[in-house]
N, C-alpha and C positions, 0 to 999 in steps of 0.2 A: 488491610483491604487488598485484595488481589488486583494488580494492575497489568499483569502480563500472563498470558496462558500460552504454553507451548504444547503443540500436538505432535506426538512422535510417530514416525513411520519411515519408510524408505521411498525415495522418489523413483519414478520409472514405471512403465506399463506392466512390467513383469511382477511388480509387487502390489499393483492395484487390487483392492478388495481382498487382500490377504488378512489373516488374523493379526499379524504384526502391525498392520496398517489401520486397525480399527479406529485409532484416534484421528488419522487423516480423514476418514469418513465423517467423523464428528465435526472436524474443522469445515469440511465442504458443506455440511448441513447448516452450520451456523453462519459462515462467511459468504456462502453463495459464490457467484462469479463476478459480481459488480464491485468496483472499487479496490480490487486486489492490486498490491504492489510487490515489487521485489526489493527486499530490505533484509539485512542481517543474515545473508545466506539462506533466506526463507521467502515464502509467500507470506505477505503481511496484510492484515486487515484490522479494522477496529469494530467492536461490538459493545454497545452501551458504555462507551468510554474505556473499555478494556482493550489493550493491545493483544492481538492474536498472531502467533507465528506458527508456520508449518515448515520446519527446517527442510531444506533441499540438500542437506548433507545426508550421508547414510545414517541410519538409526544410531549406530555406535559412535557417531561424531556429533550428536545433537547438541552437545555442550558448547560447540562453537557458536551456533546461532543464539542460544540462550544467554551465553556470557556477553555477546555483543549487544544484545537488546538490554540486558541488565545494566551494563556499563553506560550505554547511550542514555537511558532513562533514569540512571542513578537510583536503581531499585535495591532494596534489601531482599534477601532470600525469601522472607516470609510474605513478600508481595508478588511472588511467582507461583503459578500452578502449572504442573506438568500433567497432561492427559496421556495415558499410555495403556497398552494391552497388558493383561496380567494373567499368566497361566496358573497362578496360585488360587485364583477365584473361579468359582463355577461359571460356566458359560452364561452370560447375560447379567451377572451380578455387577453392580456399580457401587463403588465406595470412594468417599473422599476422606483424606487423612492428611495430617501434617507429619512430614518426615517419615521415619520408619525404615525397616530393612529393605534393601534393594533386590534381594532374592535372585541375584544373577542377571538382572536386566542391565545389559551393557550400555544402553542409551542413558539410563538413570545414573549409572556409575560415571559416565563421561560428564554428565551435567554436574554431578557432585564435585568432581575433580576441577572442572572449569570455573564454577562459581564459588568454590571454597566452602562446601558444606552441604548438608542434606536438609536444612531447615526450610524447605519449600513444600507447598501443598502438592498433593498428588490426587488426581482423579483416575482411579483404576477401573478398567473395563475388563471384566472376566471373559477370557477366551477358552477356559477349560484346559485340560491336559489330555494328552493321548494315553490310552490304556497301555499301549506298547509302541515301540518305534522311536525314531529320532526326533527330539524336540525341535531341532532346527527345521526339519522338513515340515513338522506340524505347524509351527508359527508362520511359515511361508506358504502354507496352503490356504485355499479359499474356504469360506464357510460353506457347509452343505446346504442344499435347498431347505431341508427341515430345520436347520439352525438359523436361517435368515430371519424369520419372524422374532426369534429370541433376541438376536442382535439388533434388529430394528427397534424393538422395545427398549433395549439397554441404551441405545443411542438417544432415544427420546428422553429417557430418564436422565442421562448425562446432560443433555441440552437443557432440561429444566433446572438442573442444579446450577448450570452456568448462568441461566436467566436470573436466578435469585442472588447472584453475587453482588449486584450493584447496590 
């Protein structure tokens, strides 16, 4: 049973609504603004008995928050789910899986290092890939106006998956 969900992204206005922060948008939808706390280097909330964290470290250091919460609540890796952007998935695709390759996602790599393995669940939200150009620039860009309905639908699908976890 999943007891902790970490939503990956980068803090700060310059990253708000970027592809890399799609999981932060999901956290905001689920947690809202009421009852939020600062805990584990994160914004912390609870939803249907599940702990939610939105790490306030940079994406590549997300393992700090996840490992602190894991230790505090004495969780095993398979009680943790990480929501994140995934450039390997077509825009708007949502997939849940246990473990799997990290495909160059530095936030996931840091979590694996800090919690001692990759046996955690992942909720992957597809952001697509650029046809050409720099991947770093692409993930730090905002969705286009025509992409917004697709992402909105993906976030609704991801939210429904989380609703069914209890």
